[in-house]
N, C-alpha and C positions, 0 to 999 in steps of 0.2 A: 569578774571574770575579763582577760584582755585577748582581744581577736587583732589581726593584722591583715590589712587588706591585700588582696593580688591584683594583678594587673588589670585596670579598667573596672573593679568591684564599683558597685555604686552602694549606700549605705544599707537600703533596704535589704539587696541581694546578699551582704556582708551576714546581718543578723540574722537572716533566714537561713542561711547556707551553714552557718558556724555555730548560731545558738537556738534555732528555731523560734525566733520572736518575729511578730508581725509588725503591721504599720503602727499598731496602737502604742507601739513603745520607741518609736522614733524620738519623741518629742523628749522623753525620759533619757534616751543614751546620748542626744545633742544637749540638753542640760549639764549630764557630767562631763561632756567634752568640750571644753569652749574652743572656739575656732574651727571645730571640724564643720560647721555650716560652710564657713568660705571655702572650703575645699572640695564641695559637692558642686557638680553632680557626679563626677567618677573621682574616686579619692585616688591620690597618688599611691602607686608601688610600696606596699611598706607600713602605711599610714597604722600607728596603732589606736584602736579605738575600745575605751573601757565601757564594759556593760555592768553598770550598777546591779546588786542584789537587792531582790524585791521581797518584802514579808509572804506575800502570797505565790512566790515563785517557788516551783520545788528545788530543793537544793543538788537534786542532780537528774540527769535527763537519761538513766539508765531505764530502761523499759523490763516489765518483767519477764521470766524464761517462761515460754510458752513450749512444753512437751506435745510434740503429736503423736509420738509412739512410746510407749513406756518398756 
């Protein structure tokens, strides 16, 4: 997955907002993006961040449909 930083984004904010990831994923994302740590704490506008796939992560973030009324 490829994410793009908005003005003033910090890496943890970007990951939480766009990919639903938490603090445990920061090291994995930094390892996949050499030089990213040098740009922090606030990422420059338009910085591309690659989020590597994991074996235990779901393939999709689509939630199941819940019908309240039939």
